[in-house]
FITIFI-663002 format. One line per 8 residues: number of its first residue (from 1); for each residue z, y, x of C-alpha. Coordinates in steps of 0.5 Angstrom, whole numbers, plus 500, padded with zeros to 3 digits. Layout:
N
NUM	Z Y X; ...
//
This chain:
951
1	726 272 477; 726 269 484; 720 274 486; 723 280 482; 730 279 487; 726 277 494; 722 284 493; 730 287 492
9	732 284 498; 726 285 502; 727 293 500; 734 294 501; 733 290 509; 727 295 510; 732 301 507; 737 299 512
17	733 298 518; 730 305 516; 737 307 516; 738 305 523; 733 310 526; 733 315 522; 740 317 521; 741 318 529
25	735 322 529; 737 326 523; 745 327 526; 743 327 533; 742 336 534; 748 337 529; 753 332 533; 751 335 540
33	751 343 538; 758 340 534; 761 337 541; 759 343 546; 761 348 541; 768 345 540; 769 343 548; 767 351 550
41	771 353 544; 778 350 546; 777 350 553; 777 356 559; 771 352 563; 764 351 562; 762 345 559; 755 342 559
49	751 335 559; 744 333 558; 741 328 554; 744 325 548; 743 318 544; 745 315 538; 744 309 536; 746 303 530
57	743 298 533; 748 296 539; 754 297 535; 751 296 528; 755 298 523; 758 303 528; 755 309 531; 753 308 539
65	754 315 542; 753 317 549; 753 323 553; 749 323 560; 750 328 566; 757 331 564; 759 337 568; 766 341 567
73	765 348 571; 771 352 573; 773 359 572; 776 364 575; 781 364 579; 777 357 581; 770 360 580; 764 356 583
81	768 349 583; 767 343 579; 773 340 576; 769 334 574; 762 330 573; 761 324 569; 755 321 570; 755 317 563
89	760 317 557; 759 313 551; 764 311 545; 762 307 539; 764 311 532; 765 309 526; 759 311 522; 762 313 515
97	767 318 518; 761 322 521; 757 322 515; 764 323 511; 765 329 516; 773 329 515; 775 324 520; 772 322 526
105	774 315 528; 774 313 536; 774 306 537; 772 305 543; 771 309 550; 767 307 556; 767 312 562; 762 311 568
113	762 314 575; 766 320 574; 768 325 580; 774 329 579; 777 334 583; 783 336 582; 786 343 586; 793 347 585
121	794 353 589; 800 355 592; 803 359 586; 802 353 581; 795 355 578; 792 348 576; 783 347 576; 785 342 571
129	789 347 566; 783 349 562; 786 349 555; 786 355 552; 793 358 549; 794 355 541; 793 362 539; 787 364 543
137	783 357 539; 786 359 533; 783 366 533; 777 364 535; 777 359 528; 779 365 524; 772 368 527; 767 362 524
145	766 359 518; 767 351 521; 774 348 520; 776 344 526; 774 337 526; 780 331 526; 779 325 530; 783 319 529
153	782 314 535; 783 307 533; 782 304 540; 780 297 542; 777 298 549; 777 303 554; 773 303 560; 773 307 567
161	768 305 572; 766 307 579; 771 313 578; 773 318 584; 778 322 585; 781 328 590; 788 332 588; 789 338 593
169	796 341 591; 798 347 596; 803 348 592; 806 341 594; 802 341 601; 800 334 598; 794 331 597; 790 324 594
177	784 321 593; 782 315 590; 776 311 592; 772 307 587; 777 306 581; 775 301 575; 780 300 569; 779 296 563
185	784 297 557; 784 292 551; 788 292 546; 788 294 537; 790 301 537; 789 301 530; 796 297 529; 802 300 530
193	805 294 534; 800 290 539; 799 289 546; 794 291 551; 791 288 557; 790 292 563; 786 291 568; 786 297 575
201	782 295 581; 782 301 587; 778 300 594; 783 305 597; 788 311 596; 790 315 601; 796 319 600; 798 326 605
209	805 329 604; 808 336 608; 802 333 614; 805 326 614; 799 320 612; 804 315 607; 798 312 606; 791 311 609
217	786 307 604; 790 302 600; 787 297 597; 791 297 590; 790 293 584; 795 292 577; 794 286 572; 799 287 566
225	800 285 559; 804 290 555; 807 291 548; 806 297 545; 810 299 539; 808 306 536; 813 307 531; 818 308 536
233	814 309 542; 816 304 546; 813 300 552; 815 294 554; 812 290 561; 810 283 560; 806 278 565; 804 283 571
241	803 284 578; 802 291 582; 799 289 589; 798 295 595; 794 291 600; 798 285 602; 804 288 598; 805 285 591
249	810 287 585; 812 284 579; 815 290 574; 820 288 568; 823 292 562; 821 297 557; 820 305 557; 822 309 550
257	819 316 549; 820 318 542; 820 325 544; 822 329 551; 827 324 553; 825 318 556; 829 312 556; 828 306 560
265	831 300 564; 826 297 568; 827 293 574; 821 291 580; 821 286 585; 817 282 590; 814 276 587; 813 272 595
273	816 276 600; 814 275 607; 814 281 612; 806 281 613; 806 285 606; 810 291 608; 807 291 615; 800 291 611
281	802 298 608; 803 302 616; 797 306 615; 791 302 620; 795 295 619; 790 293 614; 784 291 618; 779 285 619
289	784 283 624; 789 284 619; 789 275 618; 790 274 626; 796 278 626; 802 274 629; 808 276 624; 814 272 622
297	821 274 618; 823 274 610; 822 281 606; 826 282 600; 825 289 595; 828 289 589; 829 296 585; 831 299 577
305	833 304 573; 837 305 567; 838 311 563; 835 317 559; 831 322 564; 830 329 562; 831 336 564; 838 335 565
313	839 328 566; 837 322 571; 837 315 569; 841 310 574; 838 307 579; 838 303 586; 834 300 591; 835 294 595
321	831 293 602; 832 287 607; 828 285 613; 830 278 616; 829 275 624; 822 279 624; 817 279 628; 810 282 629
329	805 281 635; 797 283 634; 791 279 637; 789 282 644; 796 286 646; 800 283 652; 807 286 647; 810 284 641
337	816 287 636; 821 282 636; 828 281 632; 827 286 627; 832 287 622; 833 291 616; 838 293 612; 838 298 606
345	841 299 599; 841 305 595; 845 305 589; 846 311 584; 851 308 578; 850 313 573; 845 319 574; 849 324 577
353	845 325 584; 851 327 587; 853 320 586; 848 317 591; 849 313 596; 845 311 601; 846 305 606; 842 302 612
361	848 298 616; 843 295 620; 836 297 623; 835 293 629; 829 291 634; 826 290 640; 820 291 645; 820 287 651
369	827 287 653; 829 294 650; 833 293 644; 833 299 639; 839 300 633; 840 305 629; 845 305 623; 846 310 616
377	851 311 611; 850 318 606; 854 320 600; 855 326 596; 848 329 597; 849 335 593; 857 337 593; 859 336 600
385	853 331 604; 857 326 608; 854 323 614; 855 316 618; 850 316 623; 848 312 630; 842 311 634; 842 308 640
393	837 305 646; 830 306 649; 823 306 646; 817 305 652; 811 308 647; 806 305 651; 809 298 649; 809 301 642
401	801 303 643; 801 296 645; 804 293 639; 802 297 634; 794 300 633; 797 307 632; 789 309 631; 790 316 630
409	794 317 638; 790 315 644; 793 313 651; 800 313 648; 806 313 653; 813 315 655; 819 314 655; 824 316 649
417	832 315 650; 836 317 645; 844 316 644; 846 320 638; 853 319 634; 854 323 628; 859 323 622; 862 328 618
425	862 333 612; 857 338 612; 863 342 609; 866 342 616; 860 346 619; 860 351 614; 867 353 615; 866 352 622
433	871 346 623; 867 343 628; 873 339 631; 873 335 624; 865 333 625; 863 328 630; 857 329 634; 855 327 641
441	849 324 645; 843 326 648; 836 325 647; 831 325 652; 824 324 653; 820 322 660; 813 322 662; 810 322 655
449	803 322 653; 799 323 647; 793 325 644; 791 325 637; 785 326 633; 788 332 629; 790 336 635; 784 335 639
457	788 337 646; 792 332 650; 799 334 650; 804 331 656; 811 332 656; 814 331 663; 821 331 661; 826 334 656
465	833 333 654; 837 335 648; 844 334 649; 849 335 641; 855 337 640; 858 340 633; 857 347 634; 850 347 637
473	844 343 640; 843 344 647; 836 344 649; 837 344 657; 830 343 660; 823 342 656; 817 341 661; 810 340 658
481	803 341 658; 798 342 652; 791 341 654; 790 346 660; 797 349 658; 803 349 660; 810 351 657; 817 351 660
489	823 352 655; 831 352 654; 835 354 650; 841 353 645; 840 351 637; 846 353 633; 848 351 626; 843 344 627
497	848 339 623; 848 344 617; 840 345 617; 839 337 618; 844 336 612; 844 342 607; 837 345 608; 841 351 611
505	838 356 617; 837 354 624; 839 359 629; 838 359 636; 836 363 642; 830 360 647; 827 362 654; 820 360 654
513	815 361 660; 809 359 662; 803 360 668; 798 359 663; 797 359 655; 789 357 652; 791 359 645; 782 357 645
521	784 350 645; 788 351 639; 784 355 634; 783 351 628; 775 349 628; 772 351 622; 766 347 618; 760 346 623
529	753 347 619; 746 344 621; 740 346 619; 733 342 621; 727 346 621; 721 344 624; 723 337 626; 728 340 630
537	736 341 628; 740 345 631; 748 346 630; 752 352 629; 760 351 630; 764 358 629; 771 358 630; 776 362 625
545	783 362 625; 788 360 619; 794 364 617; 800 362 621; 806 362 616; 812 363 620; 817 358 618; 823 358 613
553	830 357 615; 829 359 622; 833 365 626; 831 364 633; 831 369 639; 826 368 644; 826 371 651; 818 370 653
561	814 370 659; 808 369 660; 803 370 667; 796 369 663; 794 367 656; 787 366 654; 786 368 647; 779 369 644
569	775 373 649; 781 376 652; 785 375 658; 792 377 657; 796 377 664; 804 379 665; 806 378 657; 813 379 657
577	818 381 651; 823 379 646; 821 376 639; 826 374 633; 824 370 628; 828 371 622; 827 370 614; 819 369 616
585	818 374 620; 816 376 627; 820 382 630; 817 384 637; 822 388 641; 819 391 648; 813 386 648; 809 388 654
593	803 385 658; 796 387 661; 790 387 658; 783 390 660; 786 393 665; 791 396 663; 798 395 660; 800 395 653
601	808 396 650; 808 394 643; 815 393 638; 814 392 631; 813 385 626; 808 380 622; 811 378 616; 810 372 611
609	816 373 607; 813 374 600; 808 370 597; 803 375 598; 804 375 605; 803 368 605; 796 370 604; 795 376 607
617	800 377 613; 803 384 613; 804 387 620; 808 394 622; 807 396 630; 809 401 634; 803 401 640; 803 404 647
625	797 404 651; 795 405 658; 789 406 662; 785 401 658; 777 400 658; 774 404 653; 768 399 652; 771 393 653
633	777 395 648; 771 396 644; 768 389 644; 774 385 644; 778 389 639; 774 389 631; 779 394 629; 777 399 635
641	770 397 634; 771 399 627; 774 405 627; 772 408 633; 764 406 634; 763 411 639; 767 406 644; 761 401 644
649	757 407 648; 763 409 653; 765 408 659; 771 411 662; 780 410 661; 784 412 655; 791 411 653; 794 412 646
657	800 412 642; 800 409 636; 803 406 629; 799 402 626; 801 397 619; 796 394 615; 795 386 612; 791 381 614
665	786 377 611; 786 369 610; 783 368 617; 787 373 620; 783 378 621; 784 386 619; 783 389 612; 781 395 615
673	781 398 607; 789 397 607; 790 400 614; 794 406 616; 796 409 622; 797 415 626; 798 417 634; 795 420 640
681	789 419 645; 788 421 652; 781 420 655; 779 420 663; 773 421 666; 769 419 659; 762 418 660; 757 417 653
689	751 415 653; 746 411 649; 750 414 642; 745 415 636; 749 422 634; 750 425 641; 742 423 642; 740 426 635
697	744 433 637; 740 432 644; 734 433 641; 735 437 636; 738 442 641; 732 440 646; 738 440 650; 738 433 655
705	744 434 658; 748 431 651; 745 426 652; 749 422 658; 755 426 659; 761 426 662; 768 430 660; 774 429 663
713	782 429 659; 781 430 652; 786 430 648; 785 427 641; 791 426 635; 788 421 629; 790 419 623; 787 412 619
721	788 412 612; 784 409 606; 779 405 611; 777 411 615; 779 415 621; 781 422 621; 781 426 628; 785 433 628
729	780 438 631; 780 436 639; 776 439 644; 771 436 651; 766 438 655; 759 435 654; 755 438 660; 754 445 660
737	757 445 653; 764 447 650; 765 442 644; 770 442 638; 770 437 634; 773 435 628; 773 430 622; 773 423 620
745	769 416 620; 769 411 616; 769 403 617; 762 403 612; 760 407 618; 759 413 615; 760 420 618; 763 426 616
753	764 431 622; 764 439 624; 762 440 631; 763 447 634; 760 448 640; 758 454 645; 750 453 648; 747 456 654
761	742 461 651; 736 458 656; 738 451 654; 737 453 646; 732 449 643; 727 453 639; 730 452 632; 736 456 635
769	732 461 639; 727 464 633; 733 465 628; 736 469 635; 730 473 636; 729 475 628; 736 477 628; 734 482 634
777	728 485 632; 731 487 624; 736 492 629; 734 499 632; 733 498 639; 735 490 639; 730 490 645; 735 494 649
785	741 490 647; 744 485 652; 745 478 648; 752 473 652; 749 467 656; 752 463 650; 751 463 643; 756 459 638
793	753 454 633; 757 449 628; 753 442 627; 755 438 621; 755 431 622; 753 426 616; 749 420 615; 752 413 619
801	753 411 626; 747 407 626; 742 413 623; 746 420 623; 744 427 619; 744 433 624; 744 440 621; 745 446 625
809	749 453 622; 745 458 624; 747 463 619; 754 463 623; 751 463 629; 748 470 627; 754 472 625; 757 471 632
817	751 474 635; 751 481 630; 759 480 632; 757 480 640; 752 486 639; 758 490 637; 762 488 641; 758 491 647
825	757 498 643; 765 498 643; 766 496 650; 761 502 652; 766 507 647; 772 503 651; 770 505 658; 769 512 657
833	776 512 653; 779 508 659; 776 512 664; 779 519 662; 786 515 661; 786 513 668; 784 520 671; 791 524 667
841	795 517 669; 793 518 676; 794 526 676; 801 525 673; 803 519 678; 801 523 684; 806 529 680; 811 524 679
849	811 522 687; 811 528 690; 818 531 686; 821 524 687; 819 524 694; 822 532 694; 829 529 691; 829 523 695
857	829 528 701; 835 532 698; 840 526 696; 838 523 703; 841 529 706; 846 530 702; 848 524 703; 847 525 711
865	851 530 711; 857 527 707; 857 521 712; 858 526 717; 863 529 715; 867 523 713; 866 521 721; 869 527 723
873	875 526 718; 877 518 720; 876 520 728; 882 526 726; 886 521 723; 885 516 729; 887 522 733; 893 523 729
881	895 516 729; 895 515 737; 899 521 738; 904 519 733; 905 512 737; 905 514 744; 911 519 742; 914 513 738
889	913 509 745; 916 514 749; 922 515 745; 924 508 746; 923 508 753; 928 514 754; 934 510 749; 933 504 754
897	933 509 761; 940 512 758; 944 506 757; 944 505 765; 946 498 767; 951 496 762; 949 490 759; 952 491 752
905	949 499 752; 943 496 754; 942 491 749; 944 496 743; 939 501 747; 933 496 746; 934 494 738; 934 502 737
913	928 502 741; 924 497 737; 926 501 730; 923 507 734; 917 504 735; 915 501 729; 918 507 724; 912 511 729
921	907 505 729; 908 505 720; 907 513 720; 901 512 725; 897 507 719; 899 511 714; 896 517 717; 889 513 719
929	889 510 712; 889 517 708; 883 519 713; 879 513 711; 880 514 704; 878 521 704; 872 520 709; 870 515 703
937	871 519 697; 867 524 701; 861 519 702; 862 516 695; 861 523 692; 856 525 696; 852 519 693; 854 521 685
945	850 527 687; 844 524 690; 843 519 684; 843 525 680; 838 528 683; 833 522 683; 834 520 675
//
């Protein structure tokens, strides 16, 4: 009996051992295929992994499940990006749940060396959002015979080892990196009420938000025990400690998350408050020398959140922070920051955000003997922001750098002086009741110098002074150097308080001048690649621009005057104009500059208003370019090279007026296929040489002059659309050839042109000459017909700029020769006809001339006789008039003589004598006038008779 039982026991052991080996082998392929299918079916991503290992020995009687080299690759719009790489993922699974196939129970998870790269685009699209919509997954499930498996998590342990996580959110301008994260979670999740132990350790966390580094390589840990009630979804903090560098916080309270609402009653405070703790969070402070930093003072931080958080409500919250009698001095530096005092209170009693009050009654510190003080009180931030603010003091930046390890800045120096006061409600500014808002003071900078690794160029502010009042901020002067560039500005900013308190629009008017602005020093450097070949290392550096987004909330008018601008490979001089920055758009009005030896005048706009324009800015400009160098323009401007490739093989000057509009790519280069435009161009003294098209035409016609020719005063009209430039017919002269060109070429270098030209007969190549000779021989007497000195040709151009195709219009040329022959015959006939006509016309003209001469002689005699008769009439009239006057005078003298010496009679006689004289004179004048009238009538009648003869 015992022997029989022993055999049975041995048999059972053998069966169990065999099962431990055979079962993983049997189920391995099925599980591997199942996991891949389920993952790819439910995710909008490609999931793949390497080997699968199954074992019963390490976790008997459970199944040990291990996947290696897991990789999750994104699909559009993140093509080519890897969301996650995991070196190893192992799970402990209840074996019987796998065999039954109804529910798979996972009791332990361990993730080793995961690398996760999360990216969010500007429009909010995230590469981690890879779960397919539920209806899409359901449809795929319906198309298969397999029902979805059910999972039950009965975790007792969850661990993550050596994780690295990068998070880049363009929609918030936020980036975070987490290096070497290790996490150990223990607890029995099979129970409804249980305790868990969390142990989190992170070597370094960095946080950059809106260009500001809030955390830099902060060492972080979290050791906490929590009580979890799954039935009510309540999580209670018990023993815990949260550490960031030297700052230690303790949490208490609970969080309840039954559905969408999150109820909470949590608080936190520092455990062992010293000033050194908060100091350790300053980027760059927590270094190897931190232990040697001399500091003193007390720190207190406490806060709470109590209430319900959801889409419509916030919990009440508060923060209390103070620093008392603190100082800090780093080793091996001469300066210290002394007498640091801070009191900060944030209170919201009921979760209504407008009831939030921020009080900072004290911020004080000294560097050397110079004190700096600030205070702040604010309330009603939503309905009508109220502020009571004061800042007064001097900050010596050189002492500041001597007192703190500002690693990002080099050679910091200068003096900042401020004396500002502001008090009042935003509504007073909004309603332009400036007298009810108190704002006064100045902010000044002198001899400031700094150089940041991020900037790459030193910045020097020689002086700056800003004066504040409720209505505006006046920039009295700003004199600064940016690398080798200089900049001077003055002007005023209106609506400053509204902009600062309520995110209103900042308005202003600025004047900006510069003697030199070197934009090349500020181009962002792209990736540098290093390639090693044959034990030699070469480095290629390229620089590219990024999209410049016009800031929102800005309404500026800028008057600019810049003597010299260096940009890319251009030197721009005497740049002046008016710029309006408004609604995320820059409008240029009459901006002029001198470039490439010519002058440019432009008006238009550059816009990044819409989400699409933030990726591809739009532009629309009216431009006038005068006396520009053709070849330099082609090598400088990509647009000229793309649309007019002949320019690189040309010399001379051109002027153009055009309207051009389109969009730019993410490197501020034109999207050529989207550009539209229209304009006219005048080309002066153009020399073309070495252009493949003209070289090929010259070879075709055996005409060397067209390979290098000069043409003057060419006028061209053109239009840009659909990635091509279309030319209206324009004429120019190449050597002795008169040419008319019409057609287009594209940014893809394809050409489609027709060239109509007159070629000297003796310059024609063999192909054209054979066609002419054949045509003449087919005509009777053709050998006696004289052909013109030039022959018209049609030249069809195709192919590309570098490899053009040429075909001659021979048929048209033959038709032109026939027309030439017809013209010669017609010319002979017309010559005879014209000779007969000329002789008849000559005789007719001679007869008409003789008749006209005879008529003219008769007319002249009639007028001459009439003038002689008229002269006699006038003479007779004058003689009669003179006789009347003589007789009147004689009668007058007689009356006076007869009066004697009696005075009375003598006087009366004199009066009577004067009357006689007047009567005689009037009669004489009338006689003379009548004679002249009669004479004029005689002459007038004679002229009428003469004119009648000459008609």
